[in-house]
C-alpha positions as CSV (number, residue, x, y, z in Angstrom):
1,M,122.1,24.1,191.1
2,Q,121.4,20.9,189.1
3,T,118.0,22.3,188.1
4,G,119.5,25.5,186.8
5,K,122.1,23.6,184.7
6,F,119.3,21.4,183.3
7,V,117.2,24.5,182.3
8,C,120.2,26.1,180.6
9,F,121.0,22.9,178.7
10,F,117.3,22.6,177.6
11,L,117.2,26.2,176.4
12,F,120.5,25.8,174.6
13,S,119.2,22.6,172.9
14,V,116.0,24.4,171.8
15,L,117.9,27.3,170.4
16,L,120.3,25.0,168.5
17,A,117.4,23.0,167.1
18,M,115.7,26.2,165.9
19,S,118.9,27.4,164.4
20,C,119.3,24.1,162.5
21,F,115.8,24.2,161.3
22,S,116.1,27.7,160.0
23,Q,119.2,26.7,158.1
24,S,117.6,23.6,156.6
25,S,114.3,25.4,155.8
26,P,115.0,28.8,154.3
27,L,112.2,31.4,154.5
28,Y,111.2,33.7,151.6
29,T,110.1,37.3,151.8
30,G,109.4,39.5,148.8
31,D,106.9,40.9,146.3
32,F,107.1,38.8,143.1
33,N,105.2,40.7,140.5
34,K,104.7,39.2,137.0
35,V,107.5,36.7,137.4
36,R,107.8,33.6,135.3
37,F,107.0,30.6,137.4
38,I,110.0,28.7,136.0
39,E,112.3,31.4,137.3
40,L,110.7,31.1,140.8
41,V,111.2,27.3,140.7
42,R,114.9,27.7,139.7
43,M,115.4,30.2,142.6
44,V,114.0,27.7,145.1
45,E,116.0,24.7,143.6
46,E,119.2,26.7,143.7
47,K,118.6,28.0,147.3
48,E,117.5,24.7,148.8
49,K,119.4,22.2,146.6
50,T,116.2,20.3,146.0
51,R,114.1,19.2,143.0
52,I,110.7,20.4,141.9
53,Y,108.8,18.2,139.4
54,F,106.1,19.5,137.1
55,S,104.7,19.5,133.6
56,S,107.0,21.8,131.8
57,P,105.0,22.7,128.6
58,E,102.2,24.3,130.6
59,L,104.1,25.9,133.6
60,D,107.2,27.1,131.7
61,S,105.2,30.0,130.2
62,L,103.1,30.7,133.3
63,V,103.5,34.2,134.7
64,V,102.6,34.6,138.4
65,S,102.4,37.4,141.0
66,C,102.4,37.1,144.8
67,A,103.6,38.8,147.9
68,V,105.0,36.7,150.8
69,S,106.7,37.3,154.1
70,G,108.6,34.7,156.1
71,V,107.2,31.6,154.3
72,N,108.8,28.3,153.3
73,K,109.1,27.0,149.8
74,L,105.7,25.2,149.8
75,E,103.9,28.3,151.0
76,L,105.7,30.4,148.4
77,L,104.7,28.1,145.5
78,K,101.2,27.7,146.8
79,A,100.9,31.5,146.9
80,A,102.2,31.7,143.3
81,L,99.8,29.1,142.1
82,S,96.8,30.4,144.0
83,G,93.6,30.4,142.0
84,T,94.9,27.7,139.6
85,N,94.2,23.9,139.3
86,W,97.7,22.9,140.3
87,F,98.5,21.0,143.6
88,L,101.8,20.7,145.5
89,T,103.1,17.7,147.5
90,E,106.4,17.3,149.3
91,D,108.0,13.9,150.0
92,R,110.4,12.9,152.8
93,D,113.4,13.9,150.6
94,S,112.1,17.5,150.3
95,A,111.3,17.0,146.6
96,V,108.2,18.8,145.5
97,Y,105.7,17.4,143.0
98,I,103.3,19.8,141.1
99,T,100.3,18.0,139.6
100,K,97.2,19.2,137.8
101,G,93.7,18.4,139.0
102,A,94.6,16.2,142.0
103,P,97.4,16.2,144.6
104,L,99.9,13.4,145.2
105,T,99.8,11.4,148.4
106,I,103.0,9.7,149.8
107,D,102.8,6.2,151.2
108,F,105.1,4.8,153.9
109,S,107.8,3.8,151.3
110,G,108.1,7.4,150.0
111,I,106.8,6.5,146.5
112,P,104.4,9.0,145.0
113,I,100.9,7.8,144.5
114,V,98.3,9.7,142.4
115,A,95.1,10.4,144.4
116,S,92.1,10.0,142.0
117,P,88.6,11.3,142.8
118,D,87.3,7.8,143.6
119,K,90.2,7.4,146.1
120,R,91.9,4.7,144.1
121,K,95.7,4.8,144.1
122,E,97.8,4.2,141.1
123,R,101.4,3.6,142.0
124,I,104.0,5.3,139.9
125,Q,106.3,2.6,138.6
126,D,110.1,2.7,138.7
127,N,110.1,3.9,135.1
128,V,108.6,7.2,136.0
129,P,111.5,9.1,134.3
130,T,110.2,7.9,130.9
131,Q,107.0,10.0,131.4
132,E,106.7,13.4,129.9
133,N,105.7,15.2,133.1
134,V,108.8,14.3,135.1
135,L,112.1,16.1,135.1
136,I,115.0,13.7,134.4
137,T,118.2,14.8,136.1
138,I,121.4,13.7,134.5
139,G,124.3,13.7,136.9
140,R,124.7,15.6,140.2
141,Q,124.6,19.3,140.4
142,N,127.6,20.9,142.1
143,G,127.3,24.1,144.1
144,G,128.9,26.2,141.4
145,A,127.3,27.7,138.3
146,L,126.1,25.5,135.4
147,T,128.9,26.2,132.9
148,G,130.6,24.0,130.3
149,T,129.3,21.5,127.7
150,V,128.2,18.0,128.4
151,I,127.3,15.0,126.3
152,L,123.9,13.3,126.3
153,S,123.6,10.0,124.4
154,G,121.4,6.9,124.2
155,Y,119.1,4.8,122.1
156,V,115.7,5.5,120.7
157,R,113.6,2.2,120.4
158,S,110.1,1.0,119.8
159,A,108.2,0.4,123.0
160,E,106.3,-2.6,121.4
161,S,109.2,-4.5,119.7
162,N,112.3,-2.9,121.3
163,E,113.7,-2.4,117.8
164,A,116.0,0.5,117.1
165,L,114.4,3.5,115.4
166,A,116.8,4.8,112.7
167,G,116.3,8.3,111.5
168,A,114.4,9.5,114.6
169,E,114.9,13.2,115.3
170,L,115.7,14.7,118.7
171,I,114.8,18.4,118.7
172,V,115.9,20.8,121.4
173,E,112.9,23.1,121.8
174,G,113.8,26.8,121.8
175,K,117.1,26.2,120.0
176,A,117.9,25.4,116.4
177,I,119.3,21.9,117.3
178,V,118.2,18.8,115.6
179,V,120.0,15.5,116.0
180,P,119.0,12.3,114.1
181,T,119.7,8.7,115.3
182,D,121.9,6.4,113.3
183,S,121.0,3.0,111.8
184,Y,121.3,1.5,115.4
185,G,118.9,4.1,116.9
186,Y,121.9,5.7,118.7
187,Y,122.2,9.5,119.2
188,T,124.7,11.9,120.7
189,L,123.8,15.4,121.8
190,A,126.3,18.1,123.0
191,L,124.7,20.8,125.1
192,P,125.7,23.4,127.7
193,R,124.7,22.4,131.3
194,G,121.1,23.4,132.1
195,R,117.5,22.5,131.7
196,Y,116.0,21.5,128.3
197,L,112.9,20.2,126.7
198,L,113.5,17.5,124.0
199,R,111.0,16.6,121.4
200,I,111.5,13.2,119.7
201,N,109.8,12.4,116.4
202,S,109.9,9.2,114.3
203,G,107.8,8.0,111.4
204,G,104.8,6.0,112.5
205,K,105.4,6.8,116.2
206,K,103.8,9.1,118.7
207,T,105.7,12.3,119.3
208,T,107.1,12.3,122.8
209,R,108.9,14.9,125.0
210,R,111.5,14.6,127.8
211,Q,112.4,17.3,130.4
212,I,116.0,17.0,131.3
213,Q,118.4,18.7,133.7
214,L,121.9,18.3,132.3
215,N,124.5,18.6,135.1
216,Q,127.0,16.1,133.8
217,S,127.5,13.8,130.8
218,G,125.2,10.8,130.8
219,S,122.8,8.6,128.9
220,M,119.1,8.5,128.4
221,D,117.1,5.9,126.3
222,V,113.8,6.7,124.8
223,L,110.9,4.3,124.1
224,M,108.3,5.4,121.5
225,E,104.8,4.1,121.1
226,D,103.1,3.3,117.8
227,A,100.8,6.0,116.4
228,V,97.8,3.9,115.7
229,Q,94.7,5.6,114.2
230,N,91.5,3.6,114.5
231,L,89.2,4.1,111.5
232,T,85.4,3.7,112.0
233,A,84.6,3.3,108.3
234,V,86.2,3.4,104.9
235,I,84.2,4.8,101.9
236,V,85.6,4.2,98.4
237,T,84.2,6.3,95.6
238,G,84.9,6.6,91.9
239,E,83.6,8.0,88.6
240,K,83.4,6.4,85.2
241,N,84.2,8.5,82.1
242,S,82.1,6.5,79.5
243,V,80.3,3.2,79.1
244,T,80.9,1.1,75.9
245,R,77.7,-0.7,75.2
246,N,78.4,-2.1,71.7
247,I,81.5,-2.8,69.7
248,Q,80.8,-2.4,65.9
249,V,83.4,-2.6,63.1
250,G,83.3,-0.4,60.1
251,T,80.8,-1.3,57.3
252,N,80.3,-0.3,53.7
253,R,77.0,-0.9,52.0
254,L,76.9,-1.6,48.2
255,T,73.8,-0.6,46.4
256,L,72.6,-1.8,43.1
257,Q,73.3,1.6,41.6
258,T,77.0,1.5,42.8
259,I,77.5,-2.0,41.3
260,K,76.1,-0.8,37.9
261,Q,78.6,2.1,37.8
262,V,81.6,-0.4,37.8
263,P,82.8,-1.2,34.3
264,V,81.7,-4.6,33.1
265,V,83.6,-7.3,31.4
266,F,82.0,-9.3,28.6
267,G,78.7,-7.7,29.3
268,E,78.3,-9.0,32.9
269,T,78.8,-7.1,36.2
270,D,81.7,-8.5,38.2
271,V,80.5,-8.3,41.8
272,L,83.8,-9.6,43.2
273,K,85.6,-6.8,41.4
274,V,83.2,-4.3,42.9
275,I,83.9,-5.6,46.4
276,L,87.7,-5.5,46.0
277,N,87.5,-1.9,45.0
278,C,85.9,-0.9,48.2
279,P,88.1,1.2,50.6
280,G,89.9,-0.7,53.3
281,L,90.1,-4.0,51.5
282,L,93.4,-5.5,50.5
283,R,93.8,-7.3,47.3
């Protein structure tokens, strides 16, 4: 009798664990033909309330096709990216990282580490959200639809001197929205809730981009690096119009015949009078 109760309790526990697992890990079935990869990502994020990080400029325009049956989110994304150079890694918080050329490995602390070909590990620092290939989430996403307008604000500064960058432009790609910073490097941007790609420009600085998911009003500061161009050589050339080799003033030659043509006084030729009558001489 006790054995039968134990077996029933064990079977009930297994069924309950399987039920909980199926609820926490949804399965996907379908034929996804010529679907934008970003739409596939949004479907998974909405269904599982998780985050998927990737390089938006390249994958946003990617169109994929795959047919799956009863697979989890990693198997679905792997099928969609089959034949490409993109790798997927899931951390202990169910977040998925999509990287190009090499997968991520997760150490015991749960911090992503880039696996390079020579097996060296480069730890991603705490300021990972400042990198262009990471999605920055502003606020918590509620279960409802993303409606309404929120405010994003912050400062744009120089990464080298931490000085405010006045006149820097924040451009929302895909929309005709351009917001400049004030004299203190401060900006304010009003946008509907959703995902955006911001491009930040400033004179003498490298153009940078930020992927953001706006769920609520919040702040985001941007550091910009100097745009330094190294010159290997400088060649200065010029042309001269003319060369002055000799400076000569005007001359007037008097011949004996010219002197004899001047009227004489008292029968003698006045040489001084002849000179004074020459053009260009002032009496």
